[in-house]
N, C-alpha and C positions, 0 to 999 in steps of 0.2 A: 451515620452523620447528621441526617436530617431529624431521626428521633433524639439525638442528644442535644441539638439545637432547639427543639420543641420544648424539652425538659429544661433547658436553662431559661428559657423565654419564660416558662410557667414560674420558676422560681424568681426570676426578676420581678414579675407582677404581684408576688408575694401567694402564689398558688401552691398547694400541695400537689407532688407529683403523683399521678393515680396508682395505687398499691397493686401490686401484681396479685392475682388470685392464689391463696394460699391452698395447695392438695390437703385435702381431709386426711388426719392420722388413720392408718388402717389399722384394725383390730382383727386379728385372725381367731376363728371361732371354730372348733371341730365339733359335731355332733353325731349322735348314733341312730338317728331316727329315720328308718325308710320311708317310702312313700306310703300313704298319703300324707302321714305326721309331718315326715321331713318336710314336704311342701309347705304345709301349713305353718310350722317352724319359721322356716325362711322368709315366708310373708312377715311375719313377726319383725325380722330382721331388716326386711326391706321398709317397712314403715318407722323402725327407727332411724335410719339413715335419712330417710326423707324428711323427718321431724327436726332435722338440725344439720348444720353443714360441717362441723368441726370433725366429726368422727364418722368413718365408715367401717362397719362390720361386715367381714368376709366371711360367709359360713361356707363349710365344707364338711360333707358326709363322709366319715371314715369307716363305715361299716357298723356291724352291730355293737353292742355297749362293751362286750368283752375286747373285741378288736379296736375299739376306739382308746379302751385303755391301755391295750399294749402298743399302740401307736403312739400316744402321749409319753408314756413312760420312755420309748426309744427316742423320741423327738427332745425330750429333756435332756436325756444323757448326752445327745448330738447337739446340745445348746441351740436347738431350733424349736423348742416348744410354742405351741400355740398360746395366744392370750388369754384364751376361755376353753376348757373343754366341758363337755357334757358326760358326768359319770353317773352311772348308776347306783341305785342307793346302796347295796351290797359292796361298794367299793370305798364306801365312806370311811371305814376304820383303816383302810389302808393308805387313802389320801390324806388323813389326818396325822399318820405317821410319816407322811413324806417329806417332812423338814422344810428345807429350802426349796423345793420344788414347786411349793405352793404359795400364794398369797391369801393369808385368811380373810375372808369378807370384811372383819371387824376391823382388820388393820387398814385394809383397802379404803373404806369409808372414814375412818378416822384422818388418815392422810391426806384424802381429796378433798373433803368436806362435804361429801354427798350424804344425805339423810335417808333411811329407808325406816319406817315404822313396822318393825318385827313384831311387835306386841299384837297386830291385828292379824297375824297368821295362826293358823289352826294349831293347837299345841301338838298333836302328832308328828306335824310337818315341821315346824320350828325345832321341835326337841330332838328330830333325828339329826338334824344338820349343825347342831350348836354343842359347844361345850358344857360342862356341867355349870357352869355360871352364867349361862344364857349367851354369851358371845357367839355370833354366827361365824361359822368356818366356810360354808358355801351358799350359795344363792338358790333357795328352792325354786323349782319352776314347774316340771311335769310331773307332779306327783299324782299316783293311782292308787288302787287297792284291787286285790285279786275279788270277782264276784263270780255269781253263776250266770251263763249265757245258755237260755234255753229255746228249742224251736216249739212254736206254739202248734203249729200244725201237725208235728209228730205226736204232740201230747192229744191232740183232738182224735188222730186215726188210733191212739192206743186206748180212748176212752177216758182220758184223764181231763181235769179241769185245766185249761190254757192258761187262766188267770190266777192259779194257786200253785206256787212251786213249795214242795216240802223244806220244812224249817230244821228237821233233824235228819241224821244220817239213817236212824232207824226207820223213818219212813221213805227216804230216797231210796233204800234198797228195794221197797215195794215197787216204786215207781220205775227203777230200771227194768226189774222183771216184767212189768206191764208193757214198757216200751219195747222190749225184746219181742215179746209175743204179739205186740202190734205191726211188728214189721221193720223196725230200727236195727239196722245191722250193727251199728255202734251207738249204743244208748247213751254212753258217757264217755268222755275224754278229758283230757288237760293240756294246756301250756305251762310253762314255768312250773314244772312238777314239785320242787322243792318249796317254791314261795308260796304256792297254794296249798301244798297238804304237808308241808312241814313247818314251815316258818309262821304262816298265818294260822294254821291249824293249832299250833302252840298258842300264839296270842290269844286266839278265841277262847280257847279251853283255859287260859291263865296257867300254863305249865311252862316251865323255863326251857329254852331252847339250849341256853349255856349258863354256867355260873355267872357271878359279879353282874346280874342284872342284863345278862345277854351280851357280856363285855362293856357294858357302859362303866363298869367299875373298876377296870383295869384290864392290863394284858394277861394277867396270869389267871385265864379262864379256862374251863373245860365243857365239853359238850355235855348235854343231859337229855337228848333226845331218846335214849333207851329207857323207856318208862311205860306202865300200863296202858295209858290213854293212847299214847303214839302207836304202840304195839296194836292195840285194837284196831286203829285205822288202818295201818299198813297191811295187816293181816286182811282186812275186809278188801282193800286195793287188789291185793295178789288174788284173793279167792273171786272177786269180781272180773277179774283179767281172764283167769282160767274159765269161768262159765261165760264168756262173751258179753258180759254186762258193761265193761270198762275196756277200753284200748288206750295202752300208754302212747301218747303223741310224740315222744321225743323231748330233747333237750330244750332248755330257753323257750322262744316261743314258735319252734317249727310245727308244733300242732296246730296252731290257729286257723290256718285255712280250711281245716275238714270242717268247722262250723259254717260258714258263708258258704260253703259248696253243698252244704245239707247232708254231709257224709256222716255226722254223729248229732245226736238230739241234744246233747248237754255238754258244754264245755265251761270249765273254769279257767280263768285267765283275767287279764288285767281290765279294768274299766276303761282305759285308754283303747280299747279295742272298738269303741263304739262307732269312730269315723269309717272303719272298714268295714263292719257290719251294714252300717247303713247304706254303703255304697254297693255291696256286691250281693247281698244277701235277697232273693229271690222268694221268700216265705216270710210269715208272721212270726215274729220273735219277742222274747221278753229276758228281763234281767232279774237276779234275786240275790240276796245276800247269800254267803257262805253258810252251808249247814253246820250243826253240832252235834254232839251227842248228848242226848237228855239224860240227864241224872248226872251229870259232871258237875262237881262244884264250881260255882262261880261263872260257868258259861250260860249265855255266850258274853265274852266281852269284846271289845274293839278288836278290828283288824288292824295291819300295820301298815304303811305306805310302800309303794314301789315306785316306779319311775326313776328319775334323777334329778340332779341339782347341777347347776354351773359351777366351776370351781376356777379361780383365777391362778395363773401359773406364771411363774418366772420363767425366763428363757432358757438356762440351762446352768450346770456348775461352773463352768469355764467363764460364763459372762458376768458372774458377780449379782445375779439379778437379770441385768441386761433390759430392763425397762425404763423408759422416760416417765417423768411426771405425766405428760400428756396422755401417754398410752394408759396409763394406770387410770387416769380420769375417764378416758373413754370406756373403759370396762366399767367403772363405777356408775357412769351415766347410761349405761345400756342396761345395768343391773336395776337402776332406778326406775327406766321406762318400763321393762318387763313387769316390775312390782306394783304398778299403776291398777287399780282395781277393774278399771275399764278394760286394760289389756289382758289380765287375768280371767275376768269373766267371759270374755269373748273366746279365749283360749280354752276355756272349760267347755263352753256350749259348742264349739265347733268339733273337739275332740273326742270329749269323755272323761279326760283327766280331770280329776277334781279340783275345784277353787281353793288356792292354798290361802285366801284371805278371806276373813268373815264379810268384809265389805264385798267382794266378788260375788260370794253366794247371795247376799241380799240384793245385788243388782240383777241375777240370772232368775231369781224367785219373783222379784218386783217385775220383770219383762213377762212373766208368765212362761218362761221356758219348762218347768217342771210340768205344768198343767198340760202343756203342747207335747211334751216329750216325757210319756211316763215312764218311770224308773230310772231318769238321769240323775235322780236324788238319791237312789239307792247306795252307791259307794259313800256318799257323804254321811248318809244315816249309818251305814256299817262302821264307818271310822268313828262314829260318835256314840256307839252302841255300848250300853254299860253305863250310860251318863257321862261318856267321855273323860272317866277319871283313869288315867293310864297307871298299869302296874308295870314292876318290874319287868314282868313277862310279857307286855302289851305294849311298852314304849317303842321297840323297835331292836335293831341288832347291830352291835358295831365290834364284829368279830375281825382281826386281822387275817387277810387271806382268805376272806370268805368267798370270793370267786373260785378259788380252787376247792374249798369245802363243798359248795354246790355241786360241781363236778364228780366230786367223790360220792356225795350222798345219790346222786342220778347214776352213777355206775353201779351201785350197791342195789338201787331199786330195780334196774334193768336186768341184773342177774335173777332178781326173784322173779320177775314178770316172764322170763324166759324159763323158770322151773329149775334154775341151776341153785337155788338156795331159799331159805324159809325167811319169812318178815323178820323173825327174831334176829336172824343173821343180818339182814339189812341194817338194823340199828347198832348191833353190837360192832359189826365193822366199819361203819360209819363212824362210830363214836371213837375207835381206835384210831383209824386214819387221820380224822379231822383232828384229833388231840395231837397228832404229831405236827400237822400243820400251825397249829396254834403254838406249839413250843418252838419252831422254829421262828415263826413271826416274833415270838416273845424275845428270844434271843437276839434276833436282829435289830430289835427296836427298843430293847430296854434303855430307859434314861434318855 
């Protein structure tokens, strides 16, 4: 009664009644980054929430990238999909074919009036997540590429120059033998085995992973990994494993801890590994570009990106989209926030992921970051290797069902490392099984 009297009195005096504070619009965001990267990502979310009062992004870690992908698909079918999901790059083809499950970024920005300058994005990043006509389908964020991490102390013990990593695989073979003789139990290992040693290997050597420009040209594509250059490398990996010069580290990123623990002298994995190495390694370390086979025509070209992008999702099939204009506006504003060069540059400097914008790269350079952190620009230089002119083989990968195809290649590689089949059989079996996945995906998504 008293509150009603006061409001009435205010109206009598011609004063507006005080507006009740409106709760911010919540935007659910599922991501696949474990610590410490997950914490750094959530710091960006906190900063966005603090920058304005209208929207509140709520981040949730949903497990590894494959686990996050499965969870998002299941949530969409249950009409409870998050507004934003972080999807790794090999899920791009699958997401583009997801139809009404996604809200393409170019549609999101057009409907909300939010503007983002994608012309400033690195070509290899922009091209990976866009249609052939340049319209963006997802929001690039944590892009990386596979590089070499090596233990400089182990190099010194083996009598090797710690400031010079071999540029070719021919020279690397000699280095591995010296590391073994110098006391390294595991001269070389890898994480993300197919990304580093099949996908990026193919791009750097300008050989096709698949037809139709690695899937960019259509769904009716076929695998092409069974070729002489790929066979040469697979045979070397199998031989090095048998000789104790290489140790298969497992699927996805499970092999990464071996490097900061000092268990392996050389590791091929993501440039986004920098934050963990800086935090955990108790030895002197360096980074280098992935090697190539000298004498291969057109090699070395650029590597391709990894990491992930952010996809805007609809709520579910029974919800008819299920998003309000305010919710979509919140998603778009968050995308605009993370696209700012200052935000992107700081993310790059904190994590080791590459800056996705030229302006971000300039900020890091002008602040002396690369002078103070030697090697931090190696992944950027590798992405621009070959003059930055992308070919059909080095643009990237857009194969439907590629998550499953990666698993197939890993299974076949594991059989060879265990002595159960030859390197040639790895490529033959991988091609046959992967082509079946591609045909299934084509039938399910044709038209």
